Backbone as CSV, one residue per row, in Angstrom:
resi,resn,N_x,N_y,N_z,CA_x,CA_y,CA_z,C_x,C_y,C_z
1,UNK,0.833,-1.200,-0.010,0.004,-0.001,0.013,0.902,1.227,0.002
2,UNK,0.527,2.190,-0.831,1.270,3.464,-0.915,0.658,4.446,0.094
3,UNK,1.463,4.792,1.152,0.913,5.591,2.199,1.739,6.923,2.309
4,UNK,0.970,7.985,2.440,1.618,9.274,2.825,1.485,9.470,4.296
5,UNK,2.586,9.625,4.958,2.579,9.834,6.412,2.742,11.324,6.613
6,UNK,1.719,11.952,7.175,1.747,13.391,7.437,2.502,13.657,8.708
7,UNK,3.695,14.136,8.536,4.604,14.390,9.749,5.834,15.183,9.330
8,UNK,6.149,16.269,9.977,7.373,16.999,9.687,8.575,16.441,10.484
9,UNK,9.008,15.216,10.189,9.900,14.522,11.033,11.302,14.432,10.555
10,UNK,11.577,14.894,9.301,12.918,14.643,8.721,13.855,15.772,9.175
11,UNK,14.916,15.388,9.873,15.892,16.304,10.362,16.999,16.482,9.298
12,UNK,16.650,17.030,8.171,17.514,17.302,7.065,16.990,18.528,6.321
13,UNK,17.911,19.313,5.808,17.537,20.485,5.057,16.906,20.058,3.684
14,UNK,15.895,20.751,3.241,15.272,20.464,1.992,16.074,21.071,0.878
15,UNK,16.546,20.270,-0.076,17.388,20.829,-1.119,16.575,21.648,-2.135
16,UNK,17.178,22.759,-2.649,16.523,23.596,-3.717,16.383,22.845,-5.021
17,UNK,17.484,22.096,-5.472,17.358,21.455,-6.778,16.240,20.402,-6.818
18,UNK,15.330,20.493,-7.741,14.209,19.584,-7.832,14.625,18.381,-8.731
19,UNK,15.538,17.630,-8.201,16.051,16.405,-8.998,15.597,15.158,-8.268
20,UNK,15.411,14.079,-9.093,14.721,12.914,-8.554,15.631,12.051,-7.745
21,UNK,16.824,11.991,-7.648,17.634,11.073,-6.918,18.532,11.737,-5.837
22,UNK,18.034,12.819,-5.280,18.815,13.538,-4.236,18.014,13.624,-2.972
23,UNK,18.725,13.678,-1.800,18.108,13.854,-0.600,18.669,15.137,0.095
24,UNK,18.025,15.615,1.085,18.546,16.796,1.885,19.721,16.432,2.695
25,UNK,20.513,17.379,3.116,21.687,17.156,3.932,21.338,17.410,5.423
26,UNK,21.929,16.653,6.342,21.666,16.893,7.775,22.348,18.195,8.213
27,UNK,21.897,18.775,9.289,22.519,20.017,9.785,23.955,19.717,10.241
28,UNK,24.808,20.715,10.197,26.209,20.569,10.608,26.240,20.325,12.108
29,UNK,27.133,19.461,12.568,27.294,19.161,14.036,27.664,20.379,14.756
30,UNK,27.099,20.520,15.927,27.329,21.665,16.739,27.801,21.255,18.180
31,UNK,28.460,22.177,18.873,28.910,21.906,20.228,28.212,22.838,21.212
32,UNK,27.224,23.593,20.736,26.456,24.436,21.662,24.992,24.143,21.610
33,UNK,24.235,24.437,22.576,22.795,24.156,22.649,22.127,25.054,21.651
34,UNK,22.591,26.362,21.511,21.984,27.266,20.570,22.170,26.755,19.080
35,UNK,23.281,26.115,18.887,23.580,25.596,17.516,22.607,24.546,17.084
36,UNK,21.749,23.991,17.941,20.757,23.015,17.586,19.528,23.659,16.893
37,UNK,19.451,24.972,16.917,18.233,25.632,16.430,17.926,25.383,14.950
38,UNK,18.937,25.402,14.072,18.631,25.121,12.685,18.007,23.708,12.485
39,UNK,18.480,22.734,13.255,17.934,21.395,13.128,16.492,21.393,13.749
40,UNK,16.315,22.147,14.838,15.004,22.209,15.481,13.931,22.779,14.479
41,UNK,14.350,23.740,13.684,13.379,24.341,12.755,12.902,23.379,11.701
42,UNK,13.652,22.327,11.453,13.270,21.351,10.432,12.119,20.452,10.969
43,UNK,12.106,20.198,12.183,11.089,19.228,12.729,10.177,19.805,13.764
44,UNK,10.510,20.969,14.341,9.696,21.527,15.406,9.966,20.739,16.732
45,UNK,8.998,20.787,17.563,9.077,20.255,18.934,9.659,18.790,18.937
46,UNK,10.788,18.593,19.556,11.370,17.255,19.631,10.518,16.193,20.332
47,UNK,9.571,16.733,21.139,8.679,15.784,21.761,7.716,15.078,20.784
48,UNK,7.675,15.604,19.553,6.813,14.970,18.551,7.556,13.999,17.675
49,UNK,8.873,13.932,17.791,9.611,13.049,16.860,9.165,11.624,16.827
50,UNK,9.069,10.998,18.012,8.775,9.614,18.145,7.362,9.253,17.573
51,UNK,6.359,10.030,18.109,4.982,9.683,17.633,4.761,9.992,16.217
52,UNK,5.461,11.038,15.630,5.310,11.371,14.305,5.972,10.316,13.365
53,UNK,7.020,9.772,13.796,7.758,8.822,12.984,7.280,7.378,13.176
54,UNK,6.583,7.172,14.316,6.186,5.782,14.645,5.282,5.087,13.631
55,UNK,4.297,5.801,13.059,3.484,5.071,12.071,4.199,4.531,10.842
56,UNK,5.214,5.334,10.365,5.919,4.876,9.218,6.852,3.723,9.552
57,UNK,7.273,3.641,10.823,8.122,2.550,11.260,7.241,1.309,11.621
58,UNK,6.002,1.507,11.935,5.171,0.404,12.476,4.361,-0.254,11.370
59,UNK,3.854,0.469,10.314,2.931,-0.033,9.441,3.594,-0.628,8.208
60,UNK,3.075,-1.735,7.662,3.559,-2.303,6.397,3.140,-1.393,5.247
61,UNK,4.055,-1.088,4.384,3.737,-0.191,3.249,4.642,-0.571,2.116
62,UNK,4.351,0.036,0.908,5.223,-0.031,-0.206,6.268,1.052,-0.019
63,UNK,7.485,0.647,0.328,8.492,1.680,0.727,8.841,2.619,-0.407
64,UNK,8.893,2.145,-1.655,9.180,3.034,-2.758,7.977,3.929,-3.188
65,UNK,6.786,3.459,-2.887,5.571,4.277,-3.246,5.086,5.107,-2.131
66,UNK,5.706,5.031,-0.950,5.224,5.713,0.275,6.149,6.967,0.456
67,UNK,5.669,7.889,1.298,6.418,9.100,1.527,6.026,9.758,2.857
68,UNK,6.865,10.712,3.310,6.522,11.560,4.422,6.376,12.924,3.905
69,UNK,5.340,13.637,4.338,5.120,15.033,3.874,4.046,15.754,4.636
70,UNK,4.065,17.022,4.580,2.978,17.816,5.217,1.912,18.071,4.246
71,UNK,0.712,17.584,4.483,-0.315,17.717,3.481,-0.844,19.119,3.362
72,UNK,-0.688,19.959,4.353,-1.070,21.380,4.239,-0.185,21.984,3.195
73,UNK,1.189,21.690,3.256,2.083,22.283,2.340,1.831,21.701,0.924
74,UNK,1.488,20.442,0.882,1.212,19.866,-0.444,0.013,20.488,-1.080
75,UNK,-1.048,20.796,-0.332,-2.229,21.478,-0.846,-1.848,22.837,-1.396
76,UNK,-1.011,23.574,-0.604,-0.638,24.889,-1.064,0.197,24.819,-2.397
77,UNK,1.051,23.838,-2.483,2.013,23.783,-3.634,1.259,23.231,-4.862
78,UNK,0.380,22.288,-4.660,-0.289,21.648,-5.787,-1.511,22.424,-6.319
79,UNK,-2.047,23.284,-5.520,-3.199,24.146,-5.951,-4.403,23.315,-6.261
80,UNK,-5.085,23.731,-7.356,-6.390,23.088,-7.704,-6.271,21.531,-8.070
81,UNK,-5.086,21.107,-8.380,-4.931,19.697,-8.697,-4.561,18.816,-7.550
82,UNK,-4.613,19.369,-6.323,-4.172,18.695,-5.127,-4.823,17.363,-4.909
83,UNK,-6.150,17.287,-4.911,-6.831,16.055,-4.583,-6.575,14.978,-5.659
84,UNK,-6.558,15.426,-6.892,-6.288,14.436,-8.043,-4.908,13.887,-7.908
85,UNK,-3.884,14.718,-7.652,-2.480,14.281,-7.556,-2.322,13.318,-6.386
86,UNK,-2.948,13.648,-5.241,-2.819,12.800,-4.107,-3.476,11.425,-4.385
87,UNK,-4.641,11.412,-4.992,-5.291,10.149,-5.297,-4.455,9.348,-6.275
88,UNK,-3.773,9.963,-7.185,-2.956,9.251,-8.141,-1.713,8.558,-7.498
89,UNK,-1.225,9.135,-6.418,0.009,8.690,-5.875,-0.111,7.898,-4.592
90,UNK,-1.198,8.041,-3.860,-1.343,7.401,-2.539,-2.653,6.682,-2.370
91,UNK,-2.606,5.611,-1.661,-3.771,4.786,-1.332,-4.321,5.184,0.042
92,UNK,-3.535,5.763,0.872,-4.016,6.140,2.229,-3.113,7.235,2.776
93,UNK,-3.696,8.059,3.683,-2.900,9.024,4.367,-3.032,8.742,5.854
94,UNK,-1.884,8.735,6.549,-1.849,8.492,7.964,-1.400,9.768,8.706
95,UNK,-2.238,10.308,9.609,-1.893,11.559,10.301,-1.660,11.233,11.725
96,UNK,-0.511,11.517,12.207,-0.126,11.277,13.633,-0.213,12.637,14.355
97,UNK,-0.995,12.702,15.406,-1.199,13.922,16.160,-0.806,13.760,17.644
98,UNK,-0.706,14.908,18.295,-0.400,14.861,19.770,-1.522,15.564,20.459
99,UNK,-1.221,16.305,21.496,-2.264,16.941,22.350,-2.589,18.314,21.743
100,UNK,-3.324,18.241,20.566,-3.669,19.486,19.907,-5.045,20.015,20.289
101,UNK,-5.771,19.243,21.177,-7.113,19.713,21.594,-6.957,20.643,22.784
102,UNK,-6.630,21.876,22.473,-6.374,22.902,23.511,-6.749,24.273,22.918
103,UNK,-6.990,25.234,23.760,-7.565,26.506,23.286,-6.515,27.316,22.436
104,UNK,-5.204,27.129,22.585,-4.272,27.936,21.894,-3.743,27.288,20.595
105,UNK,-4.414,26.235,20.161,-4.021,25.570,18.893,-5.083,25.816,17.786
106,UNK,-4.618,26.125,16.600,-5.516,26.322,15.480,-5.281,25.296,14.465
107,UNK,-6.295,24.430,14.228,-6.140,23.285,13.282,-6.635,23.601,11.873
108,UNK,-6.731,24.885,11.495,-7.345,25.277,10.232,-6.636,24.746,9.038
109,UNK,-5.308,24.767,9.040,-4.516,24.294,7.902,-4.726,22.782,7.611
110,UNK,-4.662,21.967,8.694,-4.859,20.567,8.522,-6.284,20.286,8.134
111,UNK,-7.303,21.023,8.720,-8.653,20.874,8.340,-8.858,21.116,6.871
112,UNK,-8.279,22.202,6.391,-8.452,22.541,4.975,-7.846,21.531,4.053
113,UNK,-6.658,20.952,4.412,-6.010,20.007,3.564,-6.780,18.663,3.527
114,UNK,-7.321,18.254,4.676,-8.117,17.029,4.718,-9.458,17.173,4.008
115,UNK,-10.086,18.350,4.187,-11.396,18.598,3.521,-11.201,18.669,2.025
116,UNK,-10.129,19.225,1.547,-9.893,19.423,0.148,-9.595,18.067,-0.610
117,UNK,-9.335,17.020,0.129,-9.194,15.693,-0.474,-10.514,15.223,-1.120
118,UNK,-11.619,15.703,-0.528,-12.925,15.441,-1.064,-13.240,13.954,-1.148
119,UNK,-12.712,13.186,-0.185,-12.938,11.780,-0.183,-12.175,10.968,-1.189
120,UNK,-11.242,11.612,-1.895,-10.477,10.906,-2.922,-9.469,9.931,-2.363
121,UNK,-8.923,10.235,-1.154,-7.962,9.372,-0.517,-8.370,9.134,0.931
122,UNK,-8.552,7.915,1.379,-8.947,7.646,2.762,-7.821,8.021,3.723
123,UNK,-8.209,8.479,4.947,-7.151,8.840,5.904,-7.510,8.340,7.257
124,UNK,-6.486,8.034,8.100,-6.666,7.627,9.496,-5.924,8.614,10.333
125,UNK,-6.349,8.745,11.561,-5.689,9.641,12.506,-5.270,8.848,13.735
126,UNK,-4.084,9.077,14.202,-3.562,8.395,15.382,-3.093,9.400,16.440
127,UNK,-3.293,9.050,17.699,-2.667,9.771,18.776,-3.345,11.108,19.190
128,UNK,-4.575,11.350,18.737,-5.200,12.696,19.096,-5.452,12.711,20.562
129,UNK,-5.140,13.824,21.210,-5.323,13.965,22.622,-5.660,15.403,23.005
130,UNK,-6.196,15.479,24.199,-6.501,16.869,24.751,-5.478,17.217,25.819
131,UNK,-5.292,18.487,25.935,-4.291,19.013,26.928,-5.005,20.019,27.821
132,UNK,-5.018,19.647,29.106,-5.680,20.500,30.074,-7.136,20.227,30.153
133,UNK,-7.884,21.118,30.862,-9.317,20.952,31.042,-9.992,22.201,30.517
134,UNK,-10.898,22.126,29.615,-11.577,23.260,29.063,-12.869,22.853,28.353
135,UNK,-13.664,23.871,28.044,-14.903,23.621,27.300,-14.636,23.568,25.781
136,UNK,-15.557,22.861,25.096,-15.426,22.747,23.665,-15.405,24.157,22.987
137,UNK,-16.252,25.049,23.553,-16.339,26.435,23.058,-15.044,27.208,23.179
138,UNK,-14.133,26.747,24.058,-12.889,27.433,24.293,-11.946,27.213,23.059
139,UNK,-12.168,26.189,22.329,-11.260,25.867,21.166,-11.429,26.855,20.054
140,UNK,-10.405,27.109,19.239,-10.449,27.968,18.084,-11.404,27.274,17.158
141,UNK,-12.065,28.090,16.284,-13.006,27.600,15.293,-12.359,26.587,14.381
142,UNK,-11.127,26.850,14.000,-10.399,25.869,13.115,-10.187,24.501,13.721
143,UNK,-10.005,24.514,15.067,-9.787,23.259,15.761,-11.127,22.531,15.952
144,UNK,-12.194,23.254,16.166,-13.515,22.662,16.276,-13.898,21.996,14.930
145,UNK,-13.615,22.736,13.840,-13.898,22.169,12.540,-13.125,20.959,12.222
146,UNK,-11.809,20.988,12.647,-10.937,19.847,12.395,-11.505,18.585,13.175
147,UNK,-11.901,18.741,14.389,-12.369,17.622,15.207,-13.711,17.067,14.551
148,UNK,-14.517,17.951,14.071,-15.765,17.532,13.477,-15.425,16.745,12.166
149,UNK,-14.502,17.170,11.441,-14.111,16.460,10.211,-13.503,15.158,10.448
150,UNK,-12.654,15.087,11.472,-12.021,13.762,11.838,-13.082,12.824,12.295
151,UNK,-14.059,13.301,13.111,-15.132,12.409,13.546,-15.995,11.873,12.420
152,UNK,-16.169,12.708,11.415,-17.069,12.339,10.263,-16.407,11.577,9.219
153,UNK,-15.172,11.880,8.859,-14.577,11.338,7.646,-13.394,10.371,7.861
154,UNK,-12.741,10.476,9.023,-11.567,9.502,9.212,-12.038,8.099,9.241
155,UNK,-11.302,7.272,8.510,-11.613,5.832,8.594,-11.272,5.221,9.976
156,UNK,-10.346,5.872,10.638,-10.047,5.536,12.023,-9.670,6.836,12.746
157,UNK,-10.324,7.136,13.811,-10.074,8.356,14.607,-9.505,7.840,15.916
158,UNK,-8.154,7.613,15.907,-7.513,7.118,17.134,-7.140,8.157,18.123
159,UNK,-7.514,8.026,19.354,-7.241,8.978,20.408,-6.324,8.361,21.445
160,UNK,-5.661,9.233,22.270,-4.673,8.747,23.197,-5.252,8.042,24.407
161,UNK,-6.416,8.391,24.879,-6.883,7.753,26.099,-8.412,7.962,26.329
162,UNK,-8.876,7.333,27.397,-10.330,7.378,27.660,-10.840,8.771,27.963
163,UNK,-9.995,9.574,28.647,-10.397,10.959,28.955,-10.712,11.756,27.696
164,UNK,-9.837,11.638,26.716,-10.106,12.388,25.437,-11.382,11.840,24.803
165,UNK,-11.488,10.503,24.713,-12.644,9.869,24.061,-13.915,10.293,24.763
166,UNK,-13.946,10.256,26.078,-15.162,10.677,26.783,-15.493,12.138,26.640
167,UNK,-14.486,12.956,26.661,-14.691,14.417,26.484,-15.283,14.695,25.092
168,UNK,-14.729,14.041,24.068,-15.221,14.214,22.686,-16.658,13.727,22.567
169,UNK,-16.960,12.625,23.195,-18.296,12.032,23.156,-19.276,12.985,23.800
170,UNK,-18.904,13.617,24.932,-19.795,14.541,25.559,-20.093,15.744,24.710
171,UNK,-19.210,15.971,23.709,-19.440,17.127,22.762,-19.904,16.658,21.443
172,UNK,-20.438,15.421,21.339,-21.099,14.962,20.104,-20.136,14.266,19.210
173,UNK,-18.906,13.984,19.521,-17.940,13.425,18.630,-17.609,11.992,19.165
174,UNK,-18.326,11.019,18.659,-18.275,9.681,19.223,-17.573,8.646,18.373
175,UNK,-17.049,9.048,17.255,-16.424,8.062,16.337,-14.954,7.867,16.594
176,UNK,-14.639,7.586,17.817,-13.187,7.495,18.243,-12.871,6.057,18.679
177,UNK,-11.573,5.775,18.600,-11.035,4.480,19.137,-9.823,4.801,19.976
178,UNK,-9.815,4.270,21.212,-8.725,4.562,22.183,-7.601,3.637,21.800
179,UNK,-6.493,4.226,21.314,-5.292,3.401,20.950,-4.014,3.839,21.668
180,UNK,-4.029,4.921,22.364,-2.829,5.421,23.006,-1.949,6.186,21.967
181,UNK,-0.774,6.459,22.370,0.218,7.121,21.501,0.803,6.149,20.512
182,UNK,0.996,6.578,19.240,1.630,5.744,18.253,3.004,5.190,18.676
183,UNK,3.670,5.951,19.535,5.021,5.531,20.008,4.979,4.244,20.796
184,UNK,3.807,3.873,21.298,3.679,2.647,22.088,3.789,1.392,21.176
185,UNK,3.719,1.562,19.915,3.681,0.400,19.030,4.930,0.239,18.163
186,UNK,5.780,1.260,18.081,6.913,1.163,17.164,8.005,0.295,17.739
187,UNK,8.244,0.315,19.062,9.263,-0.515,19.709,8.621,-1.328,20.811
188,UNK,7.800,-2.313,20.436,7.017,-3.059,21.475,7.914,-3.767,22.499
189,UNK,9.061,-4.218,22.097,9.866,-4.912,23.103,10.337,-3.960,24.240
190,UNK,10.591,-2.699,23.852,10.968,-1.673,24.851,9.774,-1.350,25.805
191,UNK,8.641,-1.200,25.191,7.465,-0.909,25.971,7.120,-2.039,26.929
192,UNK,7.213,-3.252,26.475,6.881,-4.444,27.270,7.861,-4.611,28.421
193,UNK,9.084,-4.097,28.193,10.129,-4.349,29.157,10.051,-3.317,30.339
194,UNK,9.160,-2.288,30.186,9.011,-1.318,31.304,8.394,-2.010,32.495
195,UNK,9.093,-1.896,33.644,8.646,-2.534,34.866,8.403,-1.451,35.899
196,UNK,7.122,-0.973,35.920,6.760,0.058,36.884,6.861,-0.421,38.297
197,UNK,6.560,-1.675,38.582,6.558,-2.178,39.946,8.075,-2.158,40.446
198,UNK,8.996,-2.541,39.580,10.383,-2.533,40.039,10.857,-1.075,40.322
199,UNK,10.397,-0.134,39.495,10.782,1.212,39.750,10.179,1.740,41.054
200,UNK,8.922,1.427,41.263,8.340,1.827,42.534,9.016,1.181,43.759
201,UNK,9.420,-0.013,43.606,10.088,-0.711,44.679,11.417,-0.051,45.027
202,UNK,12.071,0.513,44.059,13.335,1.225,44.349,13.112,2.502,45.015
203,UNK,11.895,3.057,44.887,11.616,4.357,45.546,12.526,5.440,45.125
204,UNK,13.076,6.198,46.022,13.964,7.276,45.773,15.353,6.815,45.201
205,UNK,15.560,5.524,45.119,16.827,4.968,44.496,16.664,4.772,43.008
206,UNK,15.402,4.891,42.471,15.170,4.675,41.092,15.887,5.725,40.203
207,UNK,16.284,5.304,39.031,16.900,6.229,38.130,15.815,6.600,37.075
208,UNK,15.466,7.874,37.021,14.286,8.281,36.295,14.669,9.210,35.102
209,UNK,13.924,9.088,34.012,14.026,10.008,32.942,12.733,10.678,32.660
210,UNK,12.695,11.979,32.542,11.455,12.714,32.271,11.671,13.791,31.208
211,UNK,10.648,14.458,30.741,10.748,15.390,29.654,9.538,16.384,29.627
212,UNK,9.812,17.505,29.028,8.713,18.406,28.603,8.080,19.254,29.633
213,UNK,8.816,19.747,30.641,8.179,20.501,31.707,8.829,21.861,31.983
214,UNK,10.022,22.119,31.528,10.701,23.318,31.930,10.586,24.430,30.863
215,UNK,9.360,24.738,30.501,9.104,25.825,29.536,9.133,27.173,30.252
216,UNK,9.409,28.196,29.490,9.461,29.571,30.032,8.174,30.277,29.683
217,UNK,7.726,31.098,30.686,6.562,31.952,30.436,6.718,33.182,31.258
218,UNK,6.694,34.303,30.606,6.833,35.653,31.235,8.081,35.667,32.158
219,UNK,9.126,35.170,31.674,10.481,35.213,32.369,10.650,34.218,33.417
220,UNK,9.778,33.267,33.637,9.926,32.250,34.707,9.527,30.896,34.152
221,UNK,10.070,29.838,34.789,9.678,28.541,34.461,8.158,28.288,34.882
222,UNK,7.388,27.640,33.983,6.040,27.398,34.333,5.846,26.570,35.568
223,UNK,4.662,26.591,36.116,4.425,25.943,37.420,4.702,24.455,37.432
224,UNK,4.399,23.814,36.277,4.608,22.351,36.267,6.056,22.018,36.308
225,UNK,6.926,22.921,35.783,8.396,22.708,35.915,8.885,22.846,37.345
226,UNK,8.364,23.821,38.021,8.767,24.000,39.426,8.277,22.813,40.278
227,UNK,7.082,22.330,39.988,6.603,21.183,40.738,7.444,19.910,40.348
228,UNK,7.902,19.831,39.105,8.743,18.716,38.752,10.069,18.732,39.535
229,UNK,10.608,19.947,39.637,11.929,20.101,40.350,11.763,19.626,41.819
230,UNK,10.632,19.987,42.398,10.329,19.517,43.802,10.156,18.065,43.877
231,UNK,9.488,17.478,42.910,9.219,16.068,42.921,10.495,15.237,42.804
232,UNK,11.522,15.793,42.043,12.670,15.013,41.759,13.859,15.437,42.701
233,UNK,13.517,16.154,43.777,14.522,16.488,44.723,15.163,15.280,45.341
234,UNK,16.458,15.169,45.241,17.255,14.066,45.875,16.969,12.737,45.171
235,UNK,16.466,12.755,43.932,16.263,11.526,43.145,17.184,11.572,41.979
236,UNK,17.897,10.465,41.654,18.682,10.406,40.470,17.863,10.457,39.246
237,UNK,18.041,11.437,38.386,17.137,11.590,37.249,17.836,12.290,36.094
238,UNK,17.298,12.032,34.921,17.738,12.728,33.674,16.542,13.419,33.074
239,UNK,16.835,14.549,32.358,15.771,15.303,31.760,16.036,15.409,30.187
240,UNK,15.002,15.287,29.399,15.051,15.380,27.999,14.399,16.650,27.501
241,UNK,15.116,17.475,26.839,14.552,18.779,26.338,13.740,18.477,25.107
242,UNK,12.703,19.299,24.919,11.906,19.310,23.673,12.297,20.596,22.912
243,UNK,11.494,21.686,23.061,11.905,22.942,22.372,12.086,24.066,23.316
244,UNK,11.965,23.845,24.661,11.956,24.928,25.646,13.263,25.587,25.795
245,UNK,14.352,24.879,25.416,15.685,25.327,25.756,16.144,26.625,25.020
246,UNK,15.536,26.945,23.879,15.946,28.053,23.103,15.454,29.368,23.710
247,UNK,14.650,29.340,24.774,14.203,30.512,25.487,15.100,30.744,26.731
248,UNK,16.155,30.012,26.848,16.953,30.177,28.050,18.033,31.260,27.881
249,UNK,18.967,31.348,28.878,19.908,32.436,28.845,21.052,32.351,27.848
250,UNK,21.946,33.312,27.851,23.017,33.394,26.924,23.945,32.233,26.968
251,UNK,23.970,31.500,28.072,24.923,30.351,28.287,24.638,29.287,27.192
252,UNK,23.505,29.249,26.596,23.231,28.189,25.635,24.138,28.364,24.340
253,UNK,24.806,29.503,24.299,25.796,29.722,23.182,27.229,29.341,23.577
254,UNK,27.374,28.853,24.806,28.773,28.479,25.285,29.306,27.301,24.515
255,UNK,30.563,27.335,24.133,31.158,26.216,23.427,31.222,25.021,24.392
256,UNK,31.035,23.858,23.792,31.142,22.579,24.466,30.077,22.434,25.529
257,UNK,28.962,23.185,25.407,27.823,22.986,26.306,26.960,21.840,25.926
258,UNK,27.199,21.267,24.747,26.397,20.114,24.277,27.294,19.245,23.390
259,UNK,27.156,17.923,23.585,27.869,16.898,22.901,26.924,16.142,21.988
260,UNK,26.970,16.480,20.692,26.057,15.864,19.742,26.288,14.409,19.538
261,UNK,27.563,13.960,19.894,27.905,12.520,19.732,27.080,11.619,20.696
262,UNK,26.793,12.171,21.881,25.968,11.356,22.832,24.712,12.019,23.231
263,UNK,24.371,13.192,22.568,23.115,13.916,22.849,23.010,14.443,24.264
264,UNK,24.117,14.700,24.938,24.106,15.113,26.334,24.601,16.573,26.442
265,UNK,23.858,17.367,27.235,24.227,18.762,27.559,24.916,18.714,28.887
266,UNK,25.872,19.689,29.053,26.534,19.786,30.315,25.551,20.299,31.375
267,UNK,25.480,19.568,32.504,24.377,19.897,33.498,24.691,21.104,34.430
268,UNK,25.921,21.459,34.642,26.204,22.401,35.660,25.528,23.750,35.500
269,UNK,25.708,24.373,34.371,25.029,25.677,34.143,23.503,25.587,34.031
270,UNK,23.072,24.505,33.400,21.629,24.270,33.279,21.025,24.157,34.707
271,UNK,21.626,23.446,35.576,21.075,23.261,36.931,21.065,24.610,37.664
272,UNK,22.142,25.356,37.513,22.221,26.698,38.167,21.121,27.570,37.740
273,UNK,21.002,27.689,36.364,20.024,28.607,35.738,18.609,28.213,36.057
274,UNK,18.316,26.906,35.882,16.955,26.433,36.142,16.604,26.602,37.637
275,UNK,17.554,26.411,38.506,17.284,26.614,39.969,16.904,28.011,40.246
276,UNK,17.547,29.011,39.586,17.207,30.411,39.801,15.837,30.678,39.256
277,UNK,15.475,30.162,38.122,14.186,30.428,37.501,13.017,29.739,38.168
278,UNK,13.332,28.618,38.781,12.313,27.837,39.501,12.067,28.290,40.946
279,UNK,13.130,28.887,41.466,13.057,29.218,42.902,13.186,27.967,43.811
280,UNK,13.721,26.919,43.173,13.902,25.663,43.903,15.102,24.945,43.270
281,UNK,15.788,24.184,44.084,16.962,23.505,43.527,16.605,22.548,42.470
282,UNK,17.291,22.668,41.342,17.168,21.671,40.212,18.533,20.971,40.106
283,UNK,18.540,19.686,40.087,19.796,18.971,40.137,19.691,17.643,39.319
284,UNK,19.459,17.768,38.084,19.405,16.601,37.183,20.798,16.157,36.903
285,UNK,21.061,14.776,36.848,22.374,14.311,36.537,22.783,14.497,35.126
286,UNK,21.779,14.337,34.217,22.037,14.511,32.803,20.887,15.188,32.107
287,UNK,21.261,15.938,31.090,20.284,16.605,30.211,20.473,16.080,28.773
288,UNK,19.467,15.614,28.095,19.504,15.166,26.754,18.753,16.011,25.781
289,UNK,19.155,16.006,24.527,18.429,16.611,23.450,18.637,15.713,22.232
290,UNK,17.525,15.170,21.723,17.561,14.254,20.602,17.033,14.819,19.329
291,UNK,17.690,14.583,18.202,17.246,15.057,16.876,16.653,13.926,16.015
292,UNK,16.923,12.696,16.441,16.385,11.550,15.670,15.804,10.504,16.590
293,UNK,14.713,9.868,16.191,14.088,8.920,17.076,14.987,7.712,17.438
294,UNK,15.818,7.316,16.479,16.563,6.104,16.743,17.751,6.328,17.600
295,UNK,17.950,7.614,17.985,19.041,7.874,18.939,18.597,7.788,20.377
296,UNK,17.235,7.743,20.536,16.721,7.626,21.874,16.920,6.256,22.481
297,UNK,17.315,6.191,23.719,17.504,4.887,24.368,16.870,4.949,25.803
298,UNK,16.605,3.788,26.365,16.071,3.758,27.643,17.068,4.282,28.663
299,UNK,16.700,5.431,29.343,17.626,6.127,30.185,17.393,5.924,31.645
300,UNK,16.400,5.167,32.067,16.112,5.073,33.456,15.122,3.964,33.725
301,UNK,14.761,3.864,35.039,13.800,2.812,35.425,12.377,3.201,35.224
302,UNK,12.143,4.495,35.050,10.740,5.003,34.896,10.827,6.319,34.154
303,UNK,9.747,6.650,33.477,9.655,7.898,32.779,8.301,8.564,32.949
């Protein structure tokens, strides 16, 4: 089956020459945290890499006939012939989503691209989830329209959990299937090997890896980051950055602050700076930043 996977996951520059047998080049290796920004612009939030890449790694497909691409960009570039071209080249579209059901997200571009297919190519959605607690009316019109379209036209409307499914059902959107995050399926041996009971038994001796909490807002770390720092006080732990790091201080431009060979950032200055911004001691043993899904490895007993 020829599948288009909707996901901006390729950490490589797009070449200008429109030639058939060339690929983009990866970003130049850097030794500073700030130097990661060009690579970040290619894929966006690093927290999306695994779930966005997971469907292409998990599903059987015709590898030569399948591709990764952003369908909103394809609609813009192909113009009036968009639906016809997509139908000629692909048998199905797979859209991997994250926690986009929130008031500050606008789904209008994805809505427009899926609606413009006009039923010519079937599509499935994986990983849709809600973030926070809010009313349906709090969502932007584009996001409300997107959810209605997914509910009506998706061959499979996969959501992350029962809370999302129940919330959508309460708002008249009942055509959902609870599947969890697509990342749960791409490396099943790793997922099955997670032993939560063993980590709990170790208590404060557990080695933990966590991610996605130290965002900046109005000059300070958000509340969930501060609470995370308190929760991990005196616990051996590692932290994985997503995109929050580029809002930090000038020290992110310091030479040798990041080793791209092992994806590890020097912890000393990060711990000092985050401690000041949190108003509570932050003392992670290691800080990671990953640009590719296959570089990720199990870093602790729990996450």
